[in-house]
N, C-alpha and C positions, 0 to 999 in steps of 0.2 A: 269063345263066344263073340259074335258080331254085335255091335251096339248101334241102334238107330232110335234110341229113346228121345233124345233132344239134341240141341245144338250147343250145349255148354258142358259136355262131358269131359272134354280135354281141358288142359290148363290154359295156355295162351299160345298164340302163334309165335314162331321162332324169332321174328323181328322184334316183337314186344319183349320177349324174354331176354333177348340179347341186350336191348337198351336198358332194361331193369338191372341186369347184371353189371353192365358197364358203368352205371351211375350209382351203384349200390352204396358206396362209401362216401358219396358227396354229402355235404351238409347244406341243407336248404331250409328256408323258413317254412312254416306249416300253413295249413288251412287254405291252400291254393294261392299263396302269395309268391310262389317260386317262379323262376323263369320258364320252366317247362310248361307249367299251367298257362302262363301268359302266351307262350308260343302256340299252345293248343287252341286257346281262345281265338287268336288271330287266324289260324288255319281254318277253323270252323266257320268263322265269319266270312272268310273268302269263299269257302265251298258253298255257303248258303247265299252268297251275294247280298249279305246284310251287314254292312260295316258297323252299324250301330247296335246290333243285337246284343242282348245280355246272354252270357253263357255261364252255366253253373254245372259243376261236376258232383254227382251223387254216387253212392256205392252200389245200388241195385235197382231193378225195375219196380218192385212193389213199393219200396221206399220213395222212389221218384214219383210214381203215380199218386201215392197218398199225400206227399208233400206239395206237389204242384196243385192238385185238386183242392187241398186244404187252403192253399194260398190264394186260389182264384175265387173261392166261394165265401159268402157271408154265412153267418151261423144258421140262418133260416132257409138256406138254399141247398139243393141237391144237384146231381150231375146226370144229364141225359145220356144214355148209352144203349146200344143194341142189346137184346136179351142174351146174345152169345158173347158179349164183350168180356175181355179178360178181367176187368175190375168187378164184373158181376158174377162170374163163375169160378175163377181160379185164383183169387187173391184173399181168400179166407176172411172176407168181411173187413179188409183193411180200411176201406173208405168209410164204412159205417162205424168202425172203431174210432175214427177221427171226428165223428159227430155229424157226418153227412150221409144222405141217402142216395143210392143209385136208382134213378128213375128210368125204368125199363121201357124201351120202344121195340117194335118189331124189327127183326133182322131179315135182310135179303141177301142170301149167300154170305152172311156174316157182316154185311155192310148196313150202314144207317142211311136213310133217305132224307133229303132236305124237307120233303113234303110232310113226313111224319114229325120232324122237329117243329115245323111251323104249326101243324095241326094241334100237337100237344100243348104248345105254348099259348096259342090263341084260345083254345078251349079252357085252359087253366084260368086265364084272366077273365073269361066270360062267366065263370062260376062265381056267384056272389059270395060264396063262403071261402074264397081262395086264401084269405088270411089265416085260415085254420090249417092250411096244408103246406107241404114242403114245396117251395117255389123252384122252378127250373132256373139254374144260375149259370150253367155252362154246358158244353157238349164235349163228350169224349168219343174218340174213334181210335182205331189202330190201323196201321198200314205196314205190312199185310194184316188182314183181320185174323181173328182166332182160327178161322178155317183156311187160312193161306190165300185168300182171295185179295184182289187189289182194287182200289179206287182208281177210276180214270181221272184225268185232269178236269174233264167237264163235270164229273160228279163232285169232285172236291171244290171246284169253283162255285157250283150251285150251293153246296153246303156252306161254304165260307160266306157267300153273299147273304144267305138266309140267316146265319148266325149273327152277322154284323147288323143286319136290319132289325133283328130281335134283341140286339145288345147282349148276346151270349158269347163269351169267349170260346173259341174252338181250340181244343187241345188234342194233339195226336200222339199216341203211344208208339214210339219207334223202336221197340225192343228188337224187332227184326227188320228195321227200315231198309238196311242195305240189300236184303234179299228181294224186297219189293222194287227197289230202284233198278236192279239189274235183270229182272225177269223179262222174258221174251214178250214183246208187244206192250210193255209198260211205257206209258207216256208221261208219267210224273217224274220230275227231277227234284233234286234236293232244293234248288232255288224256288221251284214251284211250291214245295211243302212250306218253306220258310215264308214265302209271300202270302200264302193262303191260310196259314194257321197262326193263331195268336201265340201259341206255345207248342213245342213238341220236344221229343228227345231223340238223340242219336244213340242207339243201343250199342254198347261195347261188350257186355257180358256174353251175348249170343253171337258175337262177330269178331272173335280173335283176341279180346282182352281177357285178363284174369278176372276182372270185375269192373264195373263202372258204367255210368250212363251220362250223357252230356245234354243238359236241358238248354234249349235255345228259345228265348222269349222276346217279344216286343218290348223295347225299352220302357220302363216305368210300369209294366204290367204286374210285376211281382215285387212290391216294396217290402223291405226287410226280409228278403228271402233267405239270406245267409242265416239269420237267427232261426227262421222256421225250419231250415234244413237241419240245424243242430237239434232243435226240439224233437224232430222226427228220428233222430239217431242215424241220419244219413250223411253226416259230415265226417270226413277223415282228417285227423290231425296231420298225418303224412300225406297231405293233399297232392304232393308231387307225384305220387304213385299213379294217381288218376290222370294228372296232366301229361305226364310222360307217355302213358299208354295212348292217349288220344292224339298227342303230337306225332307219335309213330304211325298210328292207324291212318291219320288224315294226310300224311305226307306221301307224295308220289303215287297216289291212287290206290294205296294198299287196302284200304277199307272195302272198296268196291271189288278189287281183285279177289279178295278172300270170299266175298259173297258170290262172285261168278263161279268159282270152283264148286261151292256148295250147291248152287242151283243147277249147275251142269250135271252133277252126280245125281241130284234128285230127278232130273228129266230122264236120265238113263234108267233109274229105278222105276219110274212111272211107265216108261215104254216097255220095260221087261215084264211088269205085272200085267199090262194090257195085252202083250203078245202071248202071255200064258193063259189068257182067257178070263182074267179077273177084271172087275170094273171099279172105277173111282167113285167114292162117295160124293166128292165134289171136285171140280176141275181146278186144281191149284197150280199156278205157274211158278211157285216158290219152293223153298227147301222143305216145306211140310207137305207130305203126300198122304192122302186118306184113301184107304182101299176097303171095299166090302169083301170079307173073306169068310168061307165056311169055318165053323169052329174047329173042325178036324184039321184044317190047314193051319189055323192059328196054333193049335197044340203041337203040331209037327214042327212048325217054324220056331216055336218057342224053345225047342231043344237046341237050336243052333244060333238064335239071335234074340236080342231084347228089343222090344218096341212096345207101344201102348195100345190097349183097347180103349177106343175113344167113347166114353160114356159107359153104359152098362152092357154086359155081355148078352147077346141075343140068344134066342132058343136054338137056332141052327146056324145063324150067321151074325157076325159082329163087324162094326166099323173099327178099323185099326189106323194108327198114325205111325208113319216112318219119317224120321227127320235126319237130314244130312247137315254137315257142318263144313267149315273151312278145312278140317282135318280128315274128312271122309276119304278113304283110299279107294280108287277105282277097283282095286282087287277085292275089296270088301263088298262092293256092289255086285261084282261078278259072282262072288261066292254065294251071296244071298239069293241071287236070281237062279243060280244052279239048283238050289233046293226047291224051287218051284216046279222043276221039270219032273 
C-alpha cells in the first residue's frame, strides 16, 4: 500500500536519527537545561532574527496549542479563530477542556480576516451585557491553514496591526510552518512571522522530528510558562531529546530542505490529478492537496493507497486529502498517479 494520510507517518529524518544515536549514552541534565537545548534556542533565535525571544520546547501540537492559549488568556476570556481552525475542529475540545472557549469567526479559504476580528471585538464591547459573556482575549491562526492555504505578508501585517490596536495577542500555529515558508509564491519569511506574531511555534512532528514543537514568544509574554507546560503534561524530563532534534533541524537549512522535498512531491501529485481530469477542492500550494473525486474513484484508489476523505462522504463525489512528507518517494507519487489512468 501507498500512504498519503499525513506528514508524520514515518519516524524521523536520517539526520535526526543519527544524532540521537550518536548521543544516546551521554548523560545530560533534564528539562531542557542541557547544552543541546541551549544550542537549539540560539539557532532558532538567529533564524527568527529575534535575539531576545523566549523559546520553549513541548512534546506535540495539541499540547502546545492548549498550553500557549491557556497561558495567554485570563479565566473569563476566549480565543478568536476561523471556523475551520484546527483548535475548533480537530483537537477534540482541548481548548475548552482547559476552561476557555473558541470564539468562531468566518473563514475565507481557511484564513481569518482582520476586519472580522475588529468587527467581533468592537461589537462585543458595544453590547451592554458583555460582562455576562466570554470576552475575546487573543487571536489564533495557522500558517498554512487547515486547508493548506497561506497568509500573505500584507494579510498578516494587517492582522497583526489590528490585534495590537485591540490589545489581543496574535498566536500562530506552525505545525506545518516549514511547508508554508517554502511554497511557491510565498512571501512570508520566518523573521516576518516572528516580527508580526506575539507567539508562534515551529513544528517538528510534521517536519522530520520524531516529536516536538518549538514555541517562540515575545519576552515576558508567557510568565511562569515552564510550570504551565508541566501542568499540561507537555514537559519532557529528557528535554535534550527535543533540543537535539531542533538543533539538528535548524542547522544548515535542513528544516526548509525537508519541506521543499515534500512540497515538490505535492506539486507533482497535484499536476497529475489535474492532468487526469480531476479538480482541486481548494488551490493549496503546500504539502496538503485536496481533490474532488467520484466515490467510485475513491473506492478504487483505496485498494492501492491510504488517504483521507475530508469531512463526510458525499452521495456521488467526496473531498479527499493527500499529504506528502519529507520522506515521500517520487516513485510512490508516480505509482499513485498511474492508478488514475
